[in-house]
N, C-alpha and C positions, 0 to 999 in steps of 0.2 A: 492538177498535175497530169501530164500526158507525155508519153514517150513515143518516139518514132517507131514504126513497125518495119522490120526487115525479115519477114518470115522465110524460113528455108528448111531443108530436110536434115540439117546437121544433127538435130536432136530427136530424130524419128524413133530411135531405140528407147528414149525416155517416154515418149507417147505410148509406145507398145507396152512398156513396163507398167505405166499407170493404168492403161486399159486392162491389162491382165489382173492387176490388183483390184480394180473395180469389179471385175467379173468374180474374182475369188471372194470378195466381200458382199456380193449380191446387192450392189448399189443400184439405185434407180437412175443415178446420174453422177457425172464427175467432170473434172476439168484439169488442165495442166497449162502452166504459163512459165516461160523462161525468158529472162532478160540477160543479154550478153553484150558487153561493150556498149552499154547505153542504148541498146535497141531491143525491142520485143522481137525475139527470133522464133518463138514457138508459142502458140496460143490456140488451144482446142477445147471445145465443149461438146458433150454428148449426153444423151439420155434426157430424163425429165425430173421435175422437182419432187415427184413421188411416183409410186407404182400405179397410181390412177391413170388409166389410158388417156384421160383428158387433161392431165397435168400440164403445167407450163414447161416448155423446153428449157433446158439449162442454157444460159446465154451470158453475155458479158456482165450484166448487172445482177445475176443470180448471187445471192448471199448464202454461204454455207455456215453452219454451226462449227466454230473452230475449236471448241473444247479447250484443252490446255495450251493451245497456241496463244490464247488470251494472256498467258503469263509473260509473254514478251512485251506486252503493253504495260502490265503491272511492273515489270522490270524497268521499263523506261521511266515510269512515274517514280519509282524508288530512286533511280539514278538522278532524276531531276531534283528530288528532295535533298539528296546529298550535295549535288553541285550547287544548289541555291542556298545551302547552309541551314536548312530546316532539320536535317539529320547531321550531327557533327561528324560521325564516323560509322562505317558499317561494322566496326569492332566495338561499338557501344552495346551494352547489355540491353535486351529488349525491354526490361523493366524500367528503363529510363523514359520510355515513351508510352508505356501501357500501365493502366490501373488494373491489377489482377489480384483476385482474392487468394489464389494459391501460388504465391511467388516462388515457392520451393521448386516447383516443376520448371520454372523459367530461369532458375539460377544458373548462371554461367552461359546461357544461350545468348548469342549475339545476333545482330541483324545479318551479318555474313553467313551465319549458320542457316538462317531462314532462306536466304537467297540461293544457297548452294545445296539445299536438301540434306544438310549435315547436322540438323538440330536435334534429332533423336526422339522427337515427340510423335505420338499418335493418339487417336481417340478410338475407344471401343465402347459401344453402347452409350455414347455421349460422355464417357469418362476419359479424362486425360491420363495417358500413361507415358512412361519413358522406355524406349526400346534400346537406347544406348547413350553413352555420355556424349555431350555436344562436341562436335568436331572429330569424332572417332570413327564414324562410318557414314553411310549414305543410304537414304530410303526416300522413296517418292510418296509423299502424303499430301493431305489437304490442309492440315492445321497450320502449316507455315504460311500459306497464302492468306488464311483468315487473319493471322496475327500481323502479317506484313501489310495488308491493305489497311488495317486499323492503325498501324504505326504511321503510315503515309498520311492518312486522314488527320490523325491527332497532331502530327508535326507541321503539316502544311496548311491545315484548315480547308483543304480542298479534297474532292473525291478523285478517284482515278480518272473518271470520265472528264471532269473539269480540266485536269492537267493535260490530258491528251488532246482535248478539243482546243485548248488555248495554245498549246505548243506545237501541235502537229496537224490535226485534222482541218481546222479553219484556215491556217496559213497556206495549206497545200490543196484546199478544196476537196477534201475527202467527203463523199456522200454515200458511200456504200460500206461503211464501217460503223457498227454501233451495237448497243445492247437493247434487246427487244423482249417484251413480256408476252406479246400477242402475235399470232401469225399474220403475215401480209403476203401479197403476191410475189414479192421478190425473195422471200425466205424459202430456202430449200428444206423440205421436210426431212427430219432425222428418222432413219429406219433403225428401230431398236426393238428389243424384247419388251413385252407389255409391262412387266414388273421389274425391269432392270434396276438393281439396287444402286447402281452408280449414276443413274440419271437424276439430275437435279431439277426440281420444280421451283427453285428460288427465283424471286422476281426483284426487279429494281434496275434503275438506269445509272447507278453510281459507278459502275465498272468493276465492282467487286464480286459479281455473281457470274454463274456459269451460263450466261445467255447471250454470248457475243457472236454476231454473224458478220461475215466479211466476204466481199466478192474476190474472185481469183486475182483480178487485176489490182485491186487495192491492197491485197495481202502481198502481192509481188512488189508493189510500190513501197509498201512498208519495209520490205527487205532491201529495196533499192536505196531508200533513205539511209539505212544503216551502212550499206556498201559504200555510198558516197559521203558518209559522215555528215549528212545534212546539207551538203552543198548541191543545190538543185537549180537548174536554169541560170547558172552564173551568179547565184546568190546563196548566202549561208542562211537557209530557211529554218533549220533546226540546229540546236546546239551540238557542235562537234564533240565537245567534252562529255556531254551526257550520253551520246550514242557510243562513244569509245569506251566509257566506263561500263556501260551495260553489257558490252560484248567482249570485255577483257576477262581473262581467267581470274576468278575470285575464290575458288575452292581452297580450303585449308589443306595442308599436306596430310594425306591419309596413309596409314600403314598398308592398306590394300590398294595397290596402284592400278588395279583393274576396274575400280569403281569409276563412274562417270565424272567428268569435270564440268563445272558451270561458271558462267558469268553472273549477271543479274537475272537468274532463272534460265537464260539461254544455255543450251548444251554447247560447249566449245571444244574444238579439236586442238589439243596441245601435245599430248603424249598418247602412245598406243594404250588402249584400255579395252579389255574383253567385254565389259558390260556397257560400253557406250552405244548409243543409237546411231552414231555417225559411221558411215562406211569406211572400210580400210583404205580405199583408193582416194578418199577425200583428203586433200592436203591440210597440213597444219595451218591454223589461223581461221579455219572455217567455223561457222556456228549455225545451229539448227534448233528448231522448236517443233515438237510433234504433239498432236492432240488425240484424244480417245476416239474421235471421229475419223482418225487416220489422216486428217489434214496435216500437211507438213510444209514448212518454209525452211529452205536451205540457202545460206549465203556463203559463197566461196570467193573471198577477196583475191586470192592468188590467180584465179581464172576469170575474174571479173564477171561472176555469174550469180544470179538469183534464180532459184527454181522453186516452184510452188505446185503442189498437187492438192486437189480438193475432192473429198468424198462425202457421202451422207449416211454412212454406216456407223452406228454407235457401237464400239467394241469390235470384237472379232467373230468370224464364223468358224465352225469346226474345221480344224486342220490348218487354219491361217496362222502363220508365225510372224507376228507384227514386227519383231525385232530384226529378223532376217530380211523382211521385206523393206523396211525403212533403210537399212544399211544398203540393200541392193539398189534402192532408188538413188542414193548418193553416189554409189559406185558407177552406175550407168551414166549419170550426169557427168561425172568426172571423166569417164572414158570417151565422151563425145568431144572433149576439148582437143 
Protein backbone atom coordinates (compact mmCIF):
# COMPACT_ATOMS: atom_id res chain seq x y z
CA UNK A 1 0.00 0.00 0.00
CA UNK A 2 1.34 3.42 -0.96
CA UNK A 3 -0.26 6.87 -1.09
CA UNK A 4 0.77 9.79 -3.25
CA UNK A 5 2.75 12.52 -1.54
CA UNK A 6 1.81 16.18 -1.74
CA UNK A 7 3.93 17.71 1.00
CA UNK A 8 3.13 21.27 2.03
CA UNK A 9 3.43 23.63 5.01
CA UNK A 10 -0.24 23.64 5.96
CA UNK A 11 0.43 21.47 9.00
CA UNK A 12 3.68 23.16 10.05
CA UNK A 13 2.22 23.99 13.47
CA UNK A 14 1.60 20.27 14.05
CA UNK A 15 5.26 19.53 13.34
CA UNK A 16 6.24 22.25 15.80
CA UNK A 17 3.90 20.79 18.42
CA UNK A 18 5.36 17.30 17.97
CA UNK A 19 8.94 18.61 18.13
CA UNK A 20 8.15 20.49 21.33
CA UNK A 21 6.66 17.33 22.81
CA UNK A 22 9.72 15.30 21.79
CA UNK A 23 11.92 17.82 23.56
CA UNK A 24 9.74 17.81 26.68
CA UNK A 25 9.91 14.01 26.77
CA UNK A 26 13.68 13.95 26.18
CA UNK A 27 13.28 11.55 23.25
CA UNK A 28 16.20 10.49 21.07
CA UNK A 29 13.99 10.57 17.99
CA UNK A 30 10.47 11.16 16.75
CA UNK A 31 8.34 11.48 13.64
CA UNK A 32 5.03 12.87 12.43
CA UNK A 33 2.88 11.95 9.44
CA UNK A 34 -0.43 13.38 8.22
CA UNK A 35 -2.73 12.14 5.47
CA UNK A 36 -5.28 14.62 4.13
CA UNK A 37 -7.62 14.09 1.19
CA UNK A 38 -5.89 10.81 0.24
CA UNK A 39 -2.42 12.41 0.07
CA UNK A 40 0.53 12.35 2.44
CA UNK A 41 0.80 16.07 3.15
CA UNK A 42 3.24 16.00 6.06
CA UNK A 43 6.01 13.51 6.82
CA UNK A 44 9.03 14.32 8.95
CA UNK A 45 11.63 12.29 10.84
CA UNK A 46 14.34 13.50 13.18
CA UNK A 47 16.78 12.21 15.75
CA UNK A 48 18.15 8.70 16.19
CA UNK A 49 17.02 5.26 17.33
CA UNK A 50 18.73 5.77 20.69
CA UNK A 51 20.96 8.23 22.51
CA UNK A 52 24.04 6.41 21.29
CA UNK A 53 25.82 8.91 18.99
CA UNK A 54 26.32 6.11 16.45
CA UNK A 55 22.67 5.04 16.47
CA UNK A 56 20.67 4.68 13.26
CA UNK A 57 18.84 7.87 12.19
CA UNK A 58 15.04 7.83 12.44
CA UNK A 59 13.70 7.21 8.92
CA UNK A 60 10.76 5.90 6.92
CA UNK A 61 11.13 2.26 8.00
CA UNK A 62 11.94 2.97 11.66
CA UNK A 63 9.51 1.03 13.84
CA UNK A 64 8.47 2.53 17.18
CA UNK A 65 7.10 0.68 20.20
CA UNK A 66 3.43 1.70 20.12
CA UNK A 67 2.38 0.51 23.61
CA UNK A 68 -1.42 0.75 24.01
CA UNK A 69 -1.95 1.83 20.41
CA UNK A 70 -1.76 -1.94 19.87
CA UNK A 71 -5.27 -2.06 21.31
CA UNK A 72 -6.69 -0.69 18.06
CA UNK A 73 -5.46 -3.91 16.41
CA UNK A 74 -6.97 -6.02 19.19
CA UNK A 75 -10.19 -4.05 18.71
CA UNK A 76 -10.16 -4.98 15.03
CA UNK A 77 -9.70 -8.66 15.88
CA UNK A 78 -12.63 -8.48 18.31
CA UNK A 79 -14.82 -6.77 15.71
CA UNK A 80 -13.83 -9.43 13.19
CA UNK A 81 -14.84 -12.16 15.64
CA UNK A 82 -18.24 -10.52 16.08
CA UNK A 83 -18.80 -9.86 12.38
CA UNK A 84 -17.86 -13.40 11.42
CA UNK A 85 -20.16 -14.94 14.02
CA UNK A 86 -17.57 -16.37 16.40
CA UNK A 87 -18.84 -14.03 19.10
CA UNK A 88 -22.64 -13.84 19.09
CA UNK A 89 -22.91 -10.42 20.73
CA UNK A 90 -20.72 -8.02 22.66
CA UNK A 91 -23.47 -8.10 25.29
CA UNK A 92 -22.70 -11.76 25.93
CA UNK A 93 -21.26 -12.48 29.38
CA UNK A 94 -17.53 -13.14 29.24
CA UNK A 95 -18.09 -16.46 31.02
CA UNK A 96 -19.67 -17.76 27.82
CA UNK A 97 -16.22 -17.79 26.22
CA UNK A 98 -13.88 -18.26 29.19
CA UNK A 99 -13.15 -21.07 31.60
CA UNK A 100 -12.47 -19.28 34.85
CA UNK A 101 -12.14 -20.75 38.33
CA UNK A 102 -13.46 -17.62 40.04
CA UNK A 103 -16.58 -16.87 38.02
CA UNK A 104 -18.04 -14.68 40.76
CA UNK A 105 -15.69 -11.87 39.76
CA UNK A 106 -16.76 -12.14 36.14
CA UNK A 107 -20.47 -12.27 36.91
CA UNK A 108 -22.44 -9.70 34.90
CA UNK A 109 -19.33 -8.55 32.99
CA UNK A 110 -19.92 -8.52 29.24
CA UNK A 111 -17.59 -8.22 26.29
CA UNK A 112 -18.89 -4.67 25.83
CA UNK A 113 -17.56 -3.83 29.29
CA UNK A 114 -14.12 -5.17 28.36
CA UNK A 115 -14.05 -3.19 25.10
CA UNK A 116 -15.03 0.09 26.76
CA UNK A 117 -13.03 -0.07 30.02
CA UNK A 118 -16.24 -0.25 32.06
CA UNK A 119 -15.70 -3.77 33.48
CA UNK A 120 -14.68 -2.69 36.98
CA UNK A 121 -11.87 -5.25 37.41
CA UNK A 122 -8.27 -4.73 38.48
CA UNK A 123 -5.39 -6.83 39.77
CA UNK A 124 -3.31 -6.03 42.84
CA UNK A 125 -0.31 -8.24 43.60
CA UNK A 126 -1.70 -10.81 41.19
CA UNK A 127 -5.08 -10.91 42.91
CA UNK A 128 -8.26 -10.05 41.02
CA UNK A 129 -10.37 -7.35 42.67
CA UNK A 130 -13.51 -5.42 41.78
CA UNK A 131 -13.31 -1.61 41.77
CA UNK A 132 -16.91 -0.95 40.75
CA UNK A 133 -19.95 -2.74 39.39
CA UNK A 134 -19.81 -3.54 35.64
CA UNK A 135 -21.08 -0.70 33.47
CA UNK A 136 -21.17 1.84 36.30
CA UNK A 137 -17.88 3.68 35.77
CA UNK A 138 -14.67 3.73 33.71
CA UNK A 139 -11.07 2.78 34.52
CA UNK A 140 -8.05 2.08 32.31
CA UNK A 141 -6.56 -1.28 33.31
CA UNK A 142 -4.78 -4.27 31.73
CA UNK A 143 -7.00 -7.12 32.87
CA UNK A 144 -9.68 -6.44 30.24
CA UNK A 145 -7.13 -6.85 27.45
CA UNK A 146 -5.92 -10.14 28.90
CA UNK A 147 -9.47 -11.45 29.04
CA UNK A 148 -10.45 -10.05 25.66
CA UNK A 149 -7.50 -11.56 23.78
CA UNK A 150 -8.26 -14.93 25.35
CA UNK A 151 -11.92 -14.65 24.33
CA UNK A 152 -10.88 -13.87 20.74
CA UNK A 153 -8.54 -16.85 20.65
CA UNK A 154 -11.07 -19.21 22.24
CA UNK A 155 -13.90 -18.18 19.94
CA UNK A 156 -12.05 -17.96 16.62
CA UNK A 157 -9.31 -20.52 17.10
CA UNK A 158 -6.87 -17.87 15.87
CA UNK A 159 -4.44 -15.46 17.49
CA UNK A 160 -4.67 -11.69 17.17
CA UNK A 161 -1.67 -11.77 14.85
CA UNK A 162 -3.22 -14.42 12.59
CA UNK A 163 -6.42 -12.41 12.20
CA UNK A 164 -4.55 -9.20 11.39
CA UNK A 165 -2.13 -10.90 9.02
CA UNK A 166 -4.92 -12.62 7.09
CA UNK A 167 -7.39 -9.74 6.95
CA UNK A 168 -5.14 -6.66 6.76
CA UNK A 169 -1.36 -6.99 6.68
CA UNK A 170 -0.94 -9.52 3.86
CA UNK A 171 -3.66 -8.12 1.55
CA UNK A 172 -2.19 -4.61 1.88
CA UNK A 173 1.47 -5.59 1.92
CA UNK A 174 2.33 -4.34 5.41
CA UNK A 175 5.95 -5.16 6.30
CA UNK A 176 6.69 -2.64 9.04
CA UNK A 177 4.10 -3.77 11.58
CA UNK A 178 4.62 -6.65 13.97
CA UNK A 179 5.39 -8.15 17.36
CA UNK A 180 9.06 -8.58 18.24
CA UNK A 181 10.92 -10.30 21.07
CA UNK A 182 14.45 -9.30 20.10
CA UNK A 183 15.96 -5.99 18.91
CA UNK A 184 16.80 -5.44 15.26
CA UNK A 185 18.18 -2.49 13.32
CA UNK A 186 14.75 -1.12 12.39
CA UNK A 187 13.33 -1.09 15.93
CA UNK A 188 13.66 2.21 17.77
CA UNK A 189 14.99 1.78 21.30
CA UNK A 190 12.55 2.67 24.07
CA UNK A 191 13.89 5.23 26.55
CA UNK A 192 12.68 4.34 30.04
CA UNK A 193 13.61 4.18 33.68
CA UNK A 194 15.66 1.09 34.46
CA UNK A 195 13.12 -0.53 36.76
CA UNK A 196 9.89 0.95 35.42
CA UNK A 197 7.11 -1.20 36.87
CA UNK A 198 4.91 -0.58 33.83
CA UNK A 199 7.41 -1.98 31.32
CA UNK A 200 6.47 -5.46 30.14
CA UNK A 201 9.10 -8.08 29.33
CA UNK A 202 6.50 -10.53 28.04
CA UNK A 203 7.37 -12.24 24.78
CA UNK A 204 5.44 -13.83 21.95
CA UNK A 205 4.26 -13.24 18.41
CA UNK A 206 0.56 -13.97 18.94
CA UNK A 207 -0.38 -10.29 19.15
CA UNK A 208 -1.54 -10.36 22.76
CA UNK A 209 1.69 -9.04 24.30
CA UNK A 210 3.05 -5.51 24.75
CA UNK A 211 5.79 -5.86 22.14
CA UNK A 212 4.28 -4.30 19.02
CA UNK A 213 6.38 -2.04 16.81
CA UNK A 214 5.11 -0.07 13.80
CA UNK A 215 6.55 2.53 11.44
CA UNK A 216 5.00 5.99 11.23
CA UNK A 217 3.82 5.37 7.68
CA UNK A 218 2.18 2.01 8.38
CA UNK A 219 0.48 3.37 11.49
CA UNK A 220 -0.79 6.21 9.31
CA UNK A 221 -1.96 3.69 6.71
CA UNK A 222 -3.69 1.73 9.48
CA UNK A 223 -5.62 4.88 10.32
CA UNK A 224 -6.29 5.55 6.63
CA UNK A 225 -7.78 2.07 6.22
CA UNK A 226 -10.28 2.98 8.93
CA UNK A 227 -10.94 6.41 7.44
CA UNK A 228 -11.74 4.85 4.05
CA UNK A 229 -13.53 1.90 5.70
CA UNK A 230 -11.31 -0.58 3.92
CA UNK A 231 -11.86 0.73 0.38
CA UNK A 232 -8.31 1.10 -0.96
CA UNK A 233 -7.12 1.60 -4.54
CA UNK A 234 -10.62 1.09 -5.92
CA UNK A 235 -11.18 -2.19 -4.08
CA UNK A 236 -12.78 -3.27 -0.81
CA UNK A 237 -9.58 -4.63 0.71
CA UNK A 238 -10.76 -4.84 4.32
CA UNK A 239 -14.28 -5.42 5.64
CA UNK A 240 -16.17 -2.14 5.90
CA UNK A 241 -18.48 -3.61 8.52
CA UNK A 242 -15.61 -4.65 10.80
CA UNK A 243 -13.94 -1.23 10.63
CA UNK A 244 -17.19 0.61 11.20
CA UNK A 245 -18.05 -1.60 14.16
CA UNK A 246 -14.63 -1.02 15.72
CA UNK A 247 -14.87 2.78 15.59
CA UNK A 248 -18.53 3.25 16.51
CA UNK A 249 -19.47 4.29 20.06
CA UNK A 250 -20.02 1.17 22.18
CA UNK A 251 -19.83 2.54 25.73
CA UNK A 252 -22.80 1.91 28.01
CA UNK A 253 -24.55 4.99 29.35
CA UNK A 254 -22.74 6.15 32.48
CA UNK A 255 -24.01 8.45 35.20
CA UNK A 256 -20.78 10.45 35.01
CA UNK A 257 -20.93 11.96 31.52
CA UNK A 258 -17.39 13.34 31.81
CA UNK A 259 -15.87 9.86 31.52
CA UNK A 260 -14.30 8.85 28.17
CA UNK A 261 -16.26 7.12 25.41
CA UNK A 262 -15.00 4.10 23.51
CA UNK A 263 -15.64 1.97 20.48
CA UNK A 264 -13.78 -1.35 20.25
CA UNK A 265 -11.03 0.08 22.53
CA UNK A 266 -10.66 3.21 20.35
CA UNK A 267 -11.47 6.49 22.12
CA UNK A 268 -14.31 8.11 20.18
CA UNK A 269 -15.56 11.69 20.15
CA UNK A 270 -19.33 11.76 20.54
CA UNK A 271 -20.16 14.13 23.39
CA UNK A 272 -18.10 16.64 25.39
CA UNK A 273 -16.29 14.87 28.25
CA UNK A 274 -13.77 16.40 30.63
CA UNK A 275 -11.74 13.21 30.98
CA UNK A 276 -11.41 12.42 27.29
CA UNK A 277 -7.99 12.43 25.66
CA UNK A 278 -9.41 13.95 22.46
CA UNK A 279 -9.05 17.73 22.07
CA UNK A 280 -11.97 20.15 22.38
CA UNK A 281 -11.54 21.40 18.81
CA UNK A 282 -11.60 17.90 17.32
CA UNK A 283 -15.06 17.38 15.78
CA UNK A 284 -17.62 14.75 16.61
CA UNK A 285 -17.06 11.41 14.90
CA UNK A 286 -13.28 11.44 15.36
CA UNK A 287 -11.48 8.55 17.04
CA UNK A 288 -8.05 8.23 18.57
CA UNK A 289 -5.72 5.79 20.28
CA UNK A 290 -2.79 6.73 22.55
CA UNK A 291 0.07 4.67 23.95
CA UNK A 292 2.29 4.92 27.03
CA UNK A 293 5.20 5.71 24.70
CA UNK A 294 3.15 8.81 23.78
CA UNK A 295 2.60 7.46 20.26
CA UNK A 296 -0.81 8.53 18.98
CA UNK A 297 -3.08 7.91 16.00
CA UNK A 298 -5.94 10.34 15.36
CA UNK A 299 -8.57 9.93 12.64
CA UNK A 300 -10.93 12.82 11.84
CA UNK A 301 -13.48 11.73 9.21
CA UNK A 302 -15.11 15.18 9.04
CA UNK A 303 -11.83 16.73 7.90
CA UNK A 304 -10.59 13.68 5.96
CA UNK A 305 -7.46 13.52 8.11
CA UNK A 306 -5.23 10.89 9.65
CA UNK A 307 -2.52 12.22 11.98
CA UNK A 308 0.25 10.20 13.62
CA UNK A 309 2.99 11.15 16.05
CA UNK A 310 5.77 8.78 17.12
CA UNK A 311 8.07 9.02 20.16
CA UNK A 312 10.38 6.63 22.00
CA UNK A 313 9.85 7.79 25.59
CA UNK A 314 8.13 5.28 27.87
CA UNK A 315 5.95 7.27 30.24
CA UNK A 316 6.37 10.92 31.15
CA UNK A 317 9.15 13.21 32.26
CA UNK A 318 8.75 15.51 35.31
CA UNK A 319 6.30 18.31 34.57
CA UNK A 320 4.92 16.72 31.39
CA UNK A 321 1.10 16.68 31.31
CA UNK A 322 0.29 13.88 28.88
CA UNK A 323 -3.45 14.56 28.84
CA UNK A 324 -3.06 18.26 28.08
CA UNK A 325 -0.45 17.49 25.44
CA UNK A 326 -2.46 14.87 23.55
CA UNK A 327 -5.51 17.10 23.55
CA UNK A 328 -3.32 19.91 22.24
CA UNK A 329 -2.08 17.66 19.44
CA UNK A 330 -5.63 17.05 18.22
CA UNK A 331 -6.55 20.70 18.57
CA UNK A 332 -3.55 21.86 16.53
CA UNK A 333 -4.34 19.33 13.80
CA UNK A 334 -7.94 20.58 13.69
CA UNK A 335 -6.87 24.22 13.55
CA UNK A 336 -4.85 23.54 10.39
CA UNK A 337 -7.88 22.53 8.35
